[in-house]
Jmol script that loads the backbone (N, CA, C; Angstrom):
load data "model"
ATOM      1  N   UNK A   1      10.006  35.532 -45.122  1.00  0.00           N
ATOM      2  CA  UNK A   1       8.819  36.185 -44.602  1.00  0.00           C
ATOM      3  C   UNK A   1       7.809  35.166 -44.080  1.00  0.00           C
ATOM      4  N   UNK A   2       7.647  34.058 -44.809  1.00  0.00           N
ATOM      5  CA  UNK A   2       6.658  33.067 -44.390  1.00  0.00           C
ATOM      6  C   UNK A   2       7.047  32.409 -43.060  1.00  0.00           C
ATOM      7  N   UNK A   3       8.353  32.222 -42.830  1.00  0.00           N
ATOM      8  CA  UNK A   3       8.769  31.639 -41.558  1.00  0.00           C
ATOM      9  C   UNK A   3       8.550  32.616 -40.409  1.00  0.00           C
ATOM     10  N   UNK A   4       8.708  33.894 -40.664  1.00  0.00           N
ATOM     11  CA  UNK A   4       8.428  34.888 -39.620  1.00  0.00           C
ATOM     12  C   UNK A   4       6.937  34.898 -39.279  1.00  0.00           C
ATOM     13  N   UNK A   5       6.094  34.770 -40.310  1.00  0.00           N
ATOM     14  CA  UNK A   5       4.651  34.696 -40.077  1.00  0.00           C
ATOM     15  C   UNK A   5       4.305  33.446 -39.284  1.00  0.00           C
ATOM     16  N   UNK A   6       4.992  32.344 -39.586  1.00  0.00           N
ATOM     17  CA  UNK A   6       4.724  31.095 -38.871  1.00  0.00           C
ATOM     18  C   UNK A   6       5.158  31.190 -37.410  1.00  0.00           C
ATOM     19  N   UNK A   7       6.279  31.846 -37.164  1.00  0.00           N
ATOM     20  CA  UNK A   7       6.715  32.058 -35.777  1.00  0.00           C
ATOM     21  C   UNK A   7       5.704  32.931 -35.038  1.00  0.00           C
ATOM     22  N   UNK A   8       5.235  33.987 -35.693  1.00  0.00           N
ATOM     23  CA  UNK A   8       4.212  34.845 -35.075  1.00  0.00           C
ATOM     24  C   UNK A   8       2.947  34.045 -34.788  1.00  0.00           C
ATOM     25  N   UNK A   9       2.558  33.178 -35.725  1.00  0.00           N
ATOM     26  CA  UNK A   9       1.369  32.338 -35.511  1.00  0.00           C
ATOM     27  C   UNK A   9       1.550  31.453 -34.289  1.00  0.00           C
ATOM     28  N   UNK A  10       2.733  30.868 -34.144  1.00  0.00           N
ATOM     29  CA  UNK A  10       3.003  30.025 -32.979  1.00  0.00           C
ATOM     30  C   UNK A  10       2.986  30.801 -31.681  1.00  0.00           C
ATOM     31  N   UNK A  11       3.533  32.010 -31.699  1.00  0.00           N
ATOM     32  CA  UNK A  11       3.535  32.834 -30.485  1.00  0.00           C
ATOM     33  C   UNK A  11       2.114  33.246 -30.086  1.00  0.00           C
ATOM     34  N   UNK A  12       1.293  33.596 -31.084  1.00  0.00           N
ATOM     35  CA  UNK A  12      -0.099  33.933 -30.771  1.00  0.00           C
ATOM     36  C   UNK A  12      -0.876  32.700 -30.309  1.00  0.00           C
ATOM     37  N   UNK A  13      -0.515  31.528 -30.827  1.00  0.00           N
ATOM     38  CA  UNK A  13      -1.127  30.276 -30.356  1.00  0.00           C
ATOM     39  C   UNK A  13      -0.793  30.062 -28.879  1.00  0.00           C
ATOM     40  N   UNK A  14       0.463  30.283 -28.521  1.00  0.00           N
ATOM     41  CA  UNK A  14       0.871  30.154 -27.119  1.00  0.00           C
ATOM     42  C   UNK A  14       0.099  31.147 -26.245  1.00  0.00           C
ATOM     43  N   UNK A  15      -0.052  32.367 -26.727  1.00  0.00           N
ATOM     44  CA  UNK A  15      -0.805  33.381 -25.989  1.00  0.00           C
ATOM     45  C   UNK A  15      -2.261  32.942 -25.815  1.00  0.00           C
ATOM     46  N   UNK A  16      -2.867  32.441 -26.893  1.00  0.00           N
ATOM     47  CA  UNK A  16      -4.256  31.988 -26.817  1.00  0.00           C
ATOM     48  C   UNK A  16      -4.444  30.869 -25.817  1.00  0.00           C
ATOM     49  N   UNK A  17      -3.521  29.911 -25.818  1.00  0.00           N
ATOM     50  CA  UNK A  17      -3.607  28.789 -24.873  1.00  0.00           C
ATOM     51  C   UNK A  17      -3.458  29.294 -23.436  1.00  0.00           C
ATOM     52  N   UNK A  18      -2.544  30.230 -23.232  1.00  0.00           N
ATOM     53  CA  UNK A  18      -2.366  30.806 -21.901  1.00  0.00           C
ATOM     54  C   UNK A  18      -3.634  31.527 -21.453  1.00  0.00           C
ATOM     55  N   UNK A  19      -4.279  32.209 -22.377  1.00  0.00           N
ATOM     56  CA  UNK A  19      -5.508  32.918 -22.041  1.00  0.00           C
ATOM     57  C   UNK A  19      -6.674  31.974 -21.772  1.00  0.00           C
ATOM     58  N   UNK A  20      -6.645  30.763 -22.357  1.00  0.00           N
ATOM     59  CA  UNK A  20      -7.671  29.770 -21.991  1.00  0.00           C
ATOM     60  C   UNK A  20      -7.569  29.488 -20.496  1.00  0.00           C
ATOM     61  N   UNK A  21      -6.352  29.277 -20.026  1.00  0.00           N
ATOM     62  CA  UNK A  21      -6.140  29.010 -18.603  1.00  0.00           C
ATOM     63  C   UNK A  21      -6.581  30.201 -17.760  1.00  0.00           C
ATOM     64  N   UNK A  22      -6.237  31.388 -18.208  1.00  0.00           N
ATOM     65  CA  UNK A  22      -6.636  32.598 -17.484  1.00  0.00           C
ATOM     66  C   UNK A  22      -8.152  32.744 -17.458  1.00  0.00           C
ATOM     67  N   UNK A  23      -8.803  32.448 -18.578  1.00  0.00           N
ATOM     68  CA  UNK A  23     -10.260  32.558 -18.642  1.00  0.00           C
ATOM     69  C   UNK A  23     -10.930  31.576 -17.686  1.00  0.00           C
ATOM     70  N   UNK A  24     -10.367  30.375 -17.580  1.00  0.00           N
ATOM     71  CA  UNK A  24     -10.945  29.399 -16.646  1.00  0.00           C
ATOM     72  C   UNK A  24     -10.818  29.862 -15.196  1.00  0.00           C
ATOM     73  N   UNK A  25      -9.788  30.634 -14.913  1.00  0.00           N
ATOM     74  CA  UNK A  25      -9.588  31.121 -13.545  1.00  0.00           C
ATOM     75  C   UNK A  25     -10.441  32.338 -13.227  1.00  0.00           C
ATOM     76  N   UNK A  26     -10.573  33.276 -14.189  1.00  0.00           N
ATOM     77  CA  UNK A  26     -11.216  34.542 -13.849  1.00  0.00           C
ATOM     78  C   UNK A  26     -12.585  34.762 -14.481  1.00  0.00           C
ATOM     79  N   UNK A  27     -12.862  34.136 -15.612  1.00  0.00           N
ATOM     80  CA  UNK A  27     -14.143  34.287 -16.311  1.00  0.00           C
ATOM     81  C   UNK A  27     -14.521  35.743 -16.548  1.00  0.00           C
ATOM     82  N   UNK A  28     -13.529  36.548 -16.951  1.00  0.00           N
ATOM     83  CA  UNK A  28     -13.815  37.949 -17.261  1.00  0.00           C
ATOM     84  C   UNK A  28     -13.926  38.133 -18.771  1.00  0.00           C
ATOM     85  N   UNK A  29     -14.608  39.200 -19.151  1.00  0.00           N
ATOM     86  CA  UNK A  29     -14.747  39.517 -20.574  1.00  0.00           C
ATOM     87  C   UNK A  29     -13.373  39.822 -21.171  1.00  0.00           C
ATOM     88  N   UNK A  30     -12.511  40.482 -20.415  1.00  0.00           N
ATOM     89  CA  UNK A  30     -11.177  40.822 -20.906  1.00  0.00           C
ATOM     90  C   UNK A  30     -10.361  39.569 -21.232  1.00  0.00           C
ATOM     91  N   UNK A  31     -10.399  38.569 -20.366  1.00  0.00           N
ATOM     92  CA  UNK A  31      -9.642  37.347 -20.652  1.00  0.00           C
ATOM     93  C   UNK A  31     -10.251  36.588 -21.837  1.00  0.00           C
ATOM     94  N   UNK A  32     -11.559  36.655 -22.000  1.00  0.00           N
ATOM     95  CA  UNK A  32     -12.208  36.034 -23.155  1.00  0.00           C
ATOM     96  C   UNK A  32     -11.797  36.734 -24.449  1.00  0.00           C
ATOM     97  N   UNK A  33     -11.801  38.051 -24.430  1.00  0.00           N
ATOM     98  CA  UNK A  33     -11.400  38.824 -25.614  1.00  0.00           C
ATOM     99  C   UNK A  33      -9.925  38.562 -25.945  1.00  0.00           C
ATOM    100  N   UNK A  34      -9.077  38.494 -24.931  1.00  0.00           N
ATOM    101  CA  UNK A  34      -7.655  38.219 -25.149  1.00  0.00           C
ATOM    102  C   UNK A  34      -7.464  36.832 -25.762  1.00  0.00           C
ATOM    103  N   UNK A  35      -8.199  35.847 -25.273  1.00  0.00           N
ATOM    104  CA  UNK A  35      -8.107  34.489 -25.801  1.00  0.00           C
ATOM    105  C   UNK A  35      -8.523  34.453 -27.267  1.00  0.00           C
ATOM    106  N   UNK A  36      -9.658  35.029 -27.578  1.00  0.00           N
ATOM    107  CA  UNK A  36     -10.166  35.036 -28.956  1.00  0.00           C
ATOM    108  C   UNK A  36      -9.194  35.784 -29.871  1.00  0.00           C
ATOM    109  N   UNK A  37      -8.695  36.916 -29.402  1.00  0.00           N
ATOM    110  CA  UNK A  37      -7.745  37.698 -30.194  1.00  0.00           C
ATOM    111  C   UNK A  37      -6.487  36.887 -30.493  1.00  0.00           C
ATOM    112  N   UNK A  38      -5.964  36.199 -29.495  1.00  0.00           N
ATOM    113  CA  UNK A  38      -4.775  35.375 -29.687  1.00  0.00           C
ATOM    114  C   UNK A  38      -4.974  34.319 -30.756  1.00  0.00           C
ATOM    115  N   UNK A  39      -6.107  33.622 -30.699  1.00  0.00           N
ATOM    116  CA  UNK A  39      -6.357  32.563 -31.677  1.00  0.00           C
ATOM    117  C   UNK A  39      -6.654  33.115 -33.066  1.00  0.00           C
ATOM    118  N   UNK A  40      -7.375  34.223 -33.143  1.00  0.00           N
ATOM    119  CA  UNK A  40      -7.656  34.831 -34.455  1.00  0.00           C
ATOM    120  C   UNK A  40      -6.345  35.255 -35.118  1.00  0.00           C
ATOM    121  N   UNK A  41      -5.482  35.945 -34.373  1.00  0.00           N
ATOM    122  CA  UNK A  41      -4.201  36.370 -34.935  1.00  0.00           C
ATOM    123  C   UNK A  41      -3.334  35.170 -35.307  1.00  0.00           C
ATOM    124  N   UNK A  42      -3.417  34.117 -34.513  1.00  0.00           N
ATOM    125  CA  UNK A  42      -2.669  32.907 -34.821  1.00  0.00           C
ATOM    126  C   UNK A  42      -3.095  32.320 -36.158  1.00  0.00           C
ATOM    127  N   UNK A  43      -4.396  32.220 -36.384  1.00  0.00           N
ATOM    128  CA  UNK A  43      -4.894  31.689 -37.656  1.00  0.00           C
ATOM    129  C   UNK A  43      -4.564  32.608 -38.831  1.00  0.00           C
ATOM    130  N   UNK A  44      -4.617  33.903 -38.618  1.00  0.00           N
ATOM    131  CA  UNK A  44      -4.274  34.842 -39.695  1.00  0.00           C
ATOM    132  C   UNK A  44      -2.818  34.665 -40.117  1.00  0.00           C
ATOM    133  N   UNK A  45      -1.908  34.624 -39.140  1.00  0.00           N
ATOM    134  CA  UNK A  45      -0.497  34.458 -39.477  1.00  0.00           C
ATOM    135  C   UNK A  45      -0.204  33.071 -40.047  1.00  0.00           C
ATOM    136  N   UNK A  46      -0.921  32.054 -39.576  1.00  0.00           N
ATOM    137  CA  UNK A  46      -0.750  30.717 -40.153  1.00  0.00           C
ATOM    138  C   UNK A  46      -1.165  30.716 -41.620  1.00  0.00           C
ATOM    139  N   UNK A  47      -2.257  31.368 -41.932  1.00  0.00           N
ATOM    140  CA  UNK A  47      -2.707  31.410 -43.331  1.00  0.00           C
ATOM    141  C   UNK A  47      -1.727  32.178 -44.210  1.00  0.00           C
ATOM    142  N   UNK A  48      -1.107  33.211 -43.672  1.00  0.00           N
ATOM    143  CA  UNK A  48      -0.077  33.945 -44.419  1.00  0.00           C
ATOM    144  C   UNK A  48       1.122  33.034 -44.691  1.00  0.00           C
ATOM    145  N   UNK A  49       1.543  32.301 -43.673  1.00  0.00           N
ATOM    146  CA  UNK A  49       2.687  31.408 -43.823  1.00  0.00           C
ATOM    147  C   UNK A  49       2.411  30.300 -44.840  1.00  0.00           C
ATOM    148  N   UNK A  50       1.174  29.826 -44.880  1.00  0.00           N
ATOM    149  CA  UNK A  50       0.830  28.716 -45.771  1.00  0.00           C
ATOM    150  C   UNK A  50       0.749  29.133 -47.242  1.00  0.00           C
ATOM    151  N   UNK A  51       0.864  30.417 -47.533  1.00  0.00           N
ATOM    152  CA  UNK A  51       0.912  30.850 -48.930  1.00  0.00           C
ATOM    153  C   UNK A  51       2.207  30.384 -49.594  1.00  0.00           C
ATOM    154  N   UNK A  52       3.271  30.220 -48.804  1.00  0.00           N
ATOM    155  CA  UNK A  52       4.559  29.804 -49.353  1.00  0.00           C
ATOM    156  C   UNK A  52       5.048  28.460 -48.819  1.00  0.00           C
ATOM    157  N   UNK A  53       4.678  28.125 -47.596  1.00  0.00           N
ATOM    158  CA  UNK A  53       5.158  26.883 -46.988  1.00  0.00           C
ATOM    159  C   UNK A  53       4.172  25.743 -47.247  1.00  0.00           C
ATOM    160  N   UNK A  54       4.682  24.509 -47.336  1.00  0.00           N
ATOM    161  CA  UNK A  54       3.773  23.371 -47.473  1.00  0.00           C
ATOM    162  C   UNK A  54       2.853  23.258 -46.252  1.00  0.00           C
ATOM    163  N   UNK A  55       1.622  22.855 -46.495  1.00  0.00           N
ATOM    164  CA  UNK A  55       0.636  22.759 -45.418  1.00  0.00           C
ATOM    165  C   UNK A  55       1.133  21.886 -44.275  1.00  0.00           C
ATOM    166  N   UNK A  56       1.673  20.715 -44.584  1.00  0.00           N
ATOM    167  CA  UNK A  56       2.119  19.793 -43.533  1.00  0.00           C
ATOM    168  C   UNK A  56       3.211  20.387 -42.664  1.00  0.00           C
ATOM    169  N   UNK A  57       4.169  21.051 -43.284  1.00  0.00           N
ATOM    170  CA  UNK A  57       5.257  21.684 -42.532  1.00  0.00           C
ATOM    171  C   UNK A  57       4.723  22.821 -41.673  1.00  0.00           C
ATOM    172  N   UNK A  58       3.929  23.701 -42.269  1.00  0.00           N
ATOM    173  CA  UNK A  58       3.401  24.847 -41.530  1.00  0.00           C
ATOM    174  C   UNK A  58       2.554  24.389 -40.349  1.00  0.00           C
ATOM    175  N   UNK A  59       1.680  23.415 -40.577  1.00  0.00           N
ATOM    176  CA  UNK A  59       0.803  22.958 -39.502  1.00  0.00           C
ATOM    177  C   UNK A  59       1.594  22.274 -38.392  1.00  0.00           C
ATOM    178  N   UNK A  60       2.574  21.458 -38.769  1.00  0.00           N
ATOM    179  CA  UNK A  60       3.371  20.751 -37.760  1.00  0.00           C
ATOM    180  C   UNK A  60       4.168  21.724 -36.899  1.00  0.00           C
ATOM    181  N   UNK A  61       4.780  22.710 -37.532  1.00  0.00           N
ATOM    182  CA  UNK A  61       5.555  23.691 -36.764  1.00  0.00           C
ATOM    183  C   UNK A  61       4.631  24.537 -35.895  1.00  0.00           C
ATOM    184  N   UNK A  62       3.481  24.922 -36.440  1.00  0.00           N
ATOM    185  CA  UNK A  62       2.519  25.734 -35.680  1.00  0.00           C
ATOM    186  C   UNK A  62       2.014  24.989 -34.445  1.00  0.00           C
ATOM    187  N   UNK A  63       1.583  23.748 -34.630  1.00  0.00           N
ATOM    188  CA  UNK A  63       1.074  23.000 -33.485  1.00  0.00           C
ATOM    189  C   UNK A  63       2.187  22.649 -32.508  1.00  0.00           C
ATOM    190  N   UNK A  64       3.386  22.362 -33.034  1.00  0.00           N
ATOM    191  CA  UNK A  64       4.516  22.062 -32.154  1.00  0.00           C
ATOM    192  C   UNK A  64       4.906  23.261 -31.312  1.00  0.00           C
ATOM    193  N   UNK A  65       4.925  24.425 -31.939  1.00  0.00           N
ATOM    194  CA  UNK A  65       5.243  25.652 -31.213  1.00  0.00           C
ATOM    195  C   UNK A  65       4.195  25.916 -30.138  1.00  0.00           C
ATOM    196  N   UNK A  66       2.930  25.757 -30.500  1.00  0.00           N
ATOM    197  CA  UNK A  66       1.859  25.972 -29.525  1.00  0.00           C
ATOM    198  C   UNK A  66       1.907  24.979 -28.380  1.00  0.00           C
ATOM    199  N   UNK A  67       2.159  23.708 -28.706  1.00  0.00           N
ATOM    200  CA  UNK A  67       2.186  22.668 -27.669  1.00  0.00           C
ATOM    201  C   UNK A  67       3.387  22.838 -26.739  1.00  0.00           C
ATOM    202  N   UNK A  68       4.576  22.973 -27.327  1.00  0.00           N
ATOM    203  CA  UNK A  68       5.780  23.119 -26.507  1.00  0.00           C
ATOM    204  C   UNK A  68       5.747  24.434 -25.732  1.00  0.00           C
ATOM    205  N   UNK A  69       5.374  25.509 -26.422  1.00  0.00           N
ATOM    206  CA  UNK A  69       5.317  26.812 -25.756  1.00  0.00           C
ATOM    207  C   UNK A  69       4.279  26.848 -24.647  1.00  0.00           C
ATOM    208  N   UNK A  70       3.122  26.242 -24.900  1.00  0.00           N
ATOM    209  CA  UNK A  70       2.092  26.183 -23.865  1.00  0.00           C
ATOM    210  C   UNK A  70       2.551  25.405 -22.644  1.00  0.00           C
ATOM    211  N   UNK A  71       3.251  24.310 -22.880  1.00  0.00           N
ATOM    212  CA  UNK A  71       3.765  23.514 -21.755  1.00  0.00           C
ATOM    213  C   UNK A  71       4.814  24.297 -20.964  1.00  0.00           C
ATOM    214  N   UNK A  72       5.696  24.990 -21.681  1.00  0.00           N
ATOM    215  CA  UNK A  72       6.729  25.787 -21.008  1.00  0.00           C
ATOM    216  C   UNK A  72       6.102  26.937 -20.224  1.00  0.00           C
ATOM    217  N   UNK A  73       5.145  27.631 -20.821  1.00  0.00           N
ATOM    218  CA  UNK A  73       4.475  28.723 -20.104  1.00  0.00           C
ATOM    219  C   UNK A  73       3.712  28.195 -18.892  1.00  0.00           C
ATOM    220  N   UNK A  74       3.126  27.015 -19.016  1.00  0.00           N
ATOM    221  CA  UNK A  74       2.446  26.411 -17.877  1.00  0.00           C
ATOM    222  C   UNK A  74       3.404  26.132 -16.732  1.00  0.00           C
ATOM    223  N   UNK A  75       4.607  25.685 -17.065  1.00  0.00           N
ATOM    224  CA  UNK A  75       5.611  25.428 -16.028  1.00  0.00           C
ATOM    225  C   UNK A  75       6.070  26.721 -15.369  1.00  0.00           C
ATOM    226  N   UNK A  76       6.223  27.770 -16.181  1.00  0.00           N
ATOM    227  CA  UNK A  76       6.741  29.035 -15.658  1.00  0.00           C
ATOM    228  C   UNK A  76       5.694  29.793 -14.844  1.00  0.00           C
ATOM    229  N   UNK A  77       4.486  29.914 -15.396  1.00  0.00           N
ATOM    230  CA  UNK A  77       3.492  30.804 -14.786  1.00  0.00           C
ATOM    231  C   UNK A  77       2.407  30.099 -13.966  1.00  0.00           C
ATOM    232  N   UNK A  78       2.177  28.807 -14.210  1.00  0.00           N
ATOM    233  CA  UNK A  78       1.053  28.138 -13.557  1.00  0.00           C
ATOM    234  C   UNK A  78       1.471  26.946 -12.707  1.00  0.00           C
ATOM    235  N   UNK A  79       2.739  26.894 -12.360  1.00  0.00           N
ATOM    236  CA  UNK A  79       3.267  25.898 -11.436  1.00  0.00           C
ATOM    237  C   UNK A  79       2.967  24.456 -11.872  1.00  0.00           C
ATOM    238  N   UNK A  80       3.031  24.200 -13.169  1.00  0.00           N
ATOM    239  CA  UNK A  80       2.861  22.834 -13.658  1.00  0.00           C
ATOM    240  C   UNK A  80       4.154  22.064 -13.422  1.00  0.00           C
ATOM    241  N   UNK A  81       4.081  20.724 -13.393  1.00  0.00           N
ATOM    242  CA  UNK A  81       5.283  19.920 -13.113  1.00  0.00           C
ATOM    243  C   UNK A  81       6.435  20.229 -14.067  1.00  0.00           C
ATOM    244  N   UNK A  82       7.660  20.182 -13.526  1.00  0.00           N
ATOM    245  CA  UNK A  82       8.859  20.497 -14.303  1.00  0.00           C
ATOM    246  C   UNK A  82       9.823  19.314 -14.323  1.00  0.00           C
ATOM    247  N   UNK A  83       9.316  18.103 -14.282  1.00  0.00           N
ATOM    248  CA  UNK A  83      10.214  16.958 -14.215  1.00  0.00           C
ATOM    249  C   UNK A  83      10.940  16.731 -15.541  1.00  0.00           C
ATOM    250  N   UNK A  84      12.021  15.989 -15.473  1.00  0.00           N
ATOM    251  CA  UNK A  84      12.903  15.801 -16.627  1.00  0.00           C
ATOM    252  C   UNK A  84      12.211  15.096 -17.783  1.00  0.00           C
ATOM    253  N   UNK A  85      11.241  14.233 -17.513  1.00  0.00           N
ATOM    254  CA  UNK A  85      10.542  13.530 -18.595  1.00  0.00           C
ATOM    255  C   UNK A  85       9.751  14.510 -19.455  1.00  0.00           C
ATOM    256  N   UNK A  86       9.084  15.446 -18.820  1.00  0.00           N
ATOM    257  CA  UNK A  86       8.347  16.483 -19.575  1.00  0.00           C
ATOM    258  C   UNK A  86       9.302  17.333 -20.399  1.00  0.00           C
ATOM    259  N   UNK A  87      10.429  17.702 -19.809  1.00  0.00           N
ATOM    260  CA  UNK A  87      11.404  18.531 -20.514  1.00  0.00           C
ATOM    261  C   UNK A  87      11.981  17.808 -21.730  1.00  0.00           C
ATOM    262  N   UNK A  88      12.212  16.510 -21.621  1.00  0.00           N
ATOM    263  CA  UNK A  88      12.709  15.741 -22.767  1.00  0.00           C
ATOM    264  C   UNK A  88      11.656  15.703 -23.869  1.00  0.00           C
ATOM    265  N   UNK A  89      10.408  15.475 -23.514  1.00  0.00           N
ATOM    266  CA  UNK A  89       9.344  15.446 -24.522  1.00  0.00           C
ATOM    267  C   UNK A  89       9.184  16.795 -25.213  1.00  0.00           C
ATOM    268  N   UNK A  90       9.249  17.872 -24.456  1.00  0.00           N
ATOM    269  CA  UNK A  90       9.176  19.212 -25.043  1.00  0.00           C
ATOM    270  C   UNK A  90      10.365  19.445 -25.970  1.00  0.00           C
ATOM    271  N   UNK A  91      11.543  18.982 -25.567  1.00  0.00           N
ATOM    272  CA  UNK A  91      12.733  19.121 -26.411  1.00  0.00           C
ATOM    273  C   UNK A  91      12.582  18.378 -27.724  1.00  0.00           C
ATOM    274  N   UNK A  92      11.951  17.221 -27.699  1.00  0.00           N
ATOM    275  CA  UNK A  92      11.725  16.458 -28.933  1.00  0.00           C
ATOM    276  C   UNK A  92      10.798  17.226 -29.868  1.00  0.00           C
ATOM    277  N   UNK A  93       9.761  17.831 -29.323  1.00  0.00           N
ATOM    278  CA  UNK A  93       8.841  18.631 -30.144  1.00  0.00           C
ATOM    279  C   UNK A  93       9.589  19.794 -30.791  1.00  0.00           C
ATOM    280  N   UNK A  94      10.396  20.493 -30.009  1.00  0.00           N
ATOM    281  CA  UNK A  94      11.151  21.627 -30.532  1.00  0.00           C
ATOM    282  C   UNK A  94      12.157  21.167 -31.581  1.00  0.00           C
ATOM    283  N   UNK A  95      12.841  20.063 -31.328  1.00  0.00           N
ATOM    284  CA  UNK A  95      13.810  19.535 -32.297  1.00  0.00           C
ATOM    285  C   UNK A  95      13.126  19.169 -33.613  1.00  0.00           C
ATOM    286  N   UNK A  96      11.924  18.611 -33.532  1.00  0.00           N
ATOM    287  CA  UNK A  96      11.185  18.253 -34.753  1.00  0.00           C
ATOM    288  C   UNK A  96      10.816  19.504 -35.543  1.00  0.00           C
ATOM    289  N   UNK A  97      10.402  20.553 -34.861  1.00  0.00           N
ATOM    290  CA  UNK A  97      10.057  21.801 -35.554  1.00  0.00           C
ATOM    291  C   UNK A  97      11.290  22.415 -36.218  1.00  0.00           C
ATOM    292  N   UNK A  98      12.410  22.399 -35.519  1.00  0.00           N
ATOM    293  CA  UNK A  98      13.651  22.909 -36.104  1.00  0.00           C
ATOM    294  C   UNK A  98      14.063  22.046 -37.288  1.00  0.00           C
ATOM    295  N   UNK A  99      13.912  20.742 -37.157  1.00  0.00           N
ATOM    296  CA  UNK A  99      14.235  19.843 -38.264  1.00  0.00           C
ATOM    297  C   UNK A  99      13.413  20.124 -39.498  1.00  0.00           C
ATOM    298  N   UNK A 100      12.131  20.386 -39.320  1.00  0.00           N
ATOM    299  CA  UNK A 100      11.282  20.738 -40.465  1.00  0.00           C
ATOM    300  C   UNK A 100      11.741  22.031 -41.119  1.00  0.00           C
ATOM    301  N   UNK A 101      12.177  22.970 -40.315  1.00  0.00           N
ATOM    302  CA  UNK A 101      12.690  24.228 -40.881  1.00  0.00           C
ATOM    303  C   UNK A 101      13.951  23.964 -41.709  1.00  0.00           C
ATOM    304  N   UNK A 102      14.828  23.114 -41.205  1.00  0.00           N
ATOM    305  CA  UNK A 102      16.084  22.852 -41.890  1.00  0.00           C
ATOM    306  C   UNK A 102      15.914  22.124 -43.216  1.00  0.00           C
ATOM    307  N   UNK A 103      14.875  21.296 -43.320  1.00  0.00           N
ATOM    308  CA  UNK A 103      14.688  20.559 -44.578  1.00  0.00           C
ATOM    309  C   UNK A 103      13.715  21.244 -45.531  1.00  0.00           C
ATOM    310  N   UNK A 104      13.092  22.345 -45.106  1.00  0.00           N
ATOM    311  CA  UNK A 104      12.137  23.042 -45.975  1.00  0.00           C
ATOM    312  C   UNK A 104      12.804  24.151 -46.754  1.00  0.00           C
TER     313      UNK A 104
END
end "model"
wireframe off; spacefill off
backbone 0.3
color backbone group
């Protein structure tokens, strides 16, 4: 259950980061509310996950998911660079998060 909460926290983190970009483009109340909602839900699910998971593991996976997911969403939706060096770095972040899951 705690790993599912941590995955949800990471997904909401990715949503929040995406909404930051959207808010910078449109400056609407709706995009602001979506951004705040994403981050609030992310913190709620992170706190649920941390009831059972070690803080260091939960935080590392949460930030890794947000960072890698945000970079991938930026490439898909916001035309950010897709060069092989970025993809390798994102892969390392994902591999580290999976590694933490395997040893926890």
